[in-house]
C-alpha positions in Angstrom: -0.2 -0.6 0.2 2.9 2.7 0.9 4.6 1.7 -2.6 1.3 2.9 -4.0 1.1 6.1 -2.1 4.9 6.7 -3.3 4.1 6.0 -6.5 0.4 8.6 -6.8 2.5 11.6 -4.7 5.6 10.9 -7.6 3.2 11.9 -10.3 1.2 14.5 -8.8 4.6 16.0 -7.6 6.1 15.5 -11.9 3.1 17.1 -12.9 3.3 20.0 -11.0 6.5 20.2 -12.0 7.8 20.2 -8.2 11.5 18.3 -7.5 12.1 16.1 -4.5 14.6 18.9 -3.2 11.4 21.4 -3.1 9.1 18.8 -1.5 11.8 17.7 1.5 12.0 21.5 1.6 8.8 22.5 2.2 8.0 19.2 4.3 11.4 20.0 6.4 13.3 16.7 5.9 15.6 15.7 4.3 15.5 14.8 0.5 16.4 11.2 1.1 14.0 11.2 3.4 11.6 12.4 0.9 12.3 10.1 -1.5 12.2 6.9 1.2 7.9 8.4 1.0 7.9 8.5 -2.9 9.8 4.8 -3.0 7.7 3.5 -0.5 10.3 2.3 1.5 8.7 4.7 4.7 5.3 4.5 6.0 4.3 8.8 6.6 2.7 9.0 9.1 -1.2 11.2 8.7 0.0 14.5 9.5 2.9 13.8 7.0 0.4 12.8 3.9 -1.4 15.8 4.8 1.5 18.4 4.8 2.8 16.2 1.0 -1.3 17.4 0.0 -1.1 20.8 1.1 2.0 21.9 -0.9 0.5 19.7 -3.8 -2.9 21.0 -3.7 -4.8 18.0 -3.9 -7.2 16.0 -1.4 -5.4 13.7 0.6 -7.8 11.1 -0.2 -5.9 11.3 -3.7 -3.3 9.5 -2.6 -5.5 6.4 -1.4 -7.5 6.2 -4.6 -6.9 3.7 -7.5 -5.3 4.9 -10.7 -8.0 4.9 -12.9 -7.0 4.4 -16.4 -6.3 6.9 -19.0 -10.2 8.0 -20.6 -10.5 7.7 -24.2 -10.9 11.0 -26.8 -15.2 9.2 -27.1 -15.1 11.1 -24.0 -14.0 14.6 -23.2 -15.6 14.9 -20.4 -13.4 12.3 -18.2 -10.3 13.1 -16.0 -7.1 12.1 -17.7 -4.9 11.7 -15.1 -1.5 13.7 -14.4 0.8 14.2 -16.6 4.6 15.2 -16.3 6.7 18.3 -17.9 8.2 15.7 -19.5 5.3 14.1 -20.6 4.3 17.4 -21.8 7.4 18.2 -23.7 7.7 14.7 -25.4 3.8 15.3 -27.1 4.8 19.3 -27.9 8.1 18.0 -29.9 6.5 15.1 -31.3 3.3 17.7 -32.4 6.1 20.2 -34.0 7.8 17.0 -36.3 4.5 17.0 -37.3 3.5 20.2 -38.3 6.7 20.6 -39.8 6.3 17.4 -41.9 3.0 18.7 -43.2 3.9 22.3 -44.1 6.9 20.5 -45.9 4.1 17.9 -47.8 1.8 20.8 -48.5 4.9 22.7 -50.3 5.3 20.5 -51.9 1.7 19.5 -53.4 1.9 23.0 -54.4 5.4 22.9 -56.3 3.0 19.9 -58.4 5.4 17.1 -56.8 4.0 13.8 -56.3 4.3 13.3 -52.5 5.2 9.5 -51.9 2.3 7.4 -49.9 2.5 4.3 -48.0 0.4 1.2 -49.5 -1.2 -0.7 -46.7 -0.2 -4.4 -46.7 -2.9 -6.9 -46.9 
């Protein structure tokens, strides 16, 4: 159970772009002690969990809830979970690459060049 709580704390912390050092400083503990909470090697007290929840600006019950699968695009009203800064940056990079490729294809089409099309195999 404490491992799952630690994983949830880490995911939320990363989504808020906070470091373990930031958290440890806010909690007035060592980075090593905080790291043990996220790894699940130490069992944080209820008061410590409340402090962490306050810093992360979430309800403490979030740490005890099962992680729900990511909702599909078909239902935009559902929550999509937490994404870390690196997750967002990677997606932004991929989108930029796609945009560049699309612009290249558009300019080739306007220039009258044939755009290679991959054929589906049966």
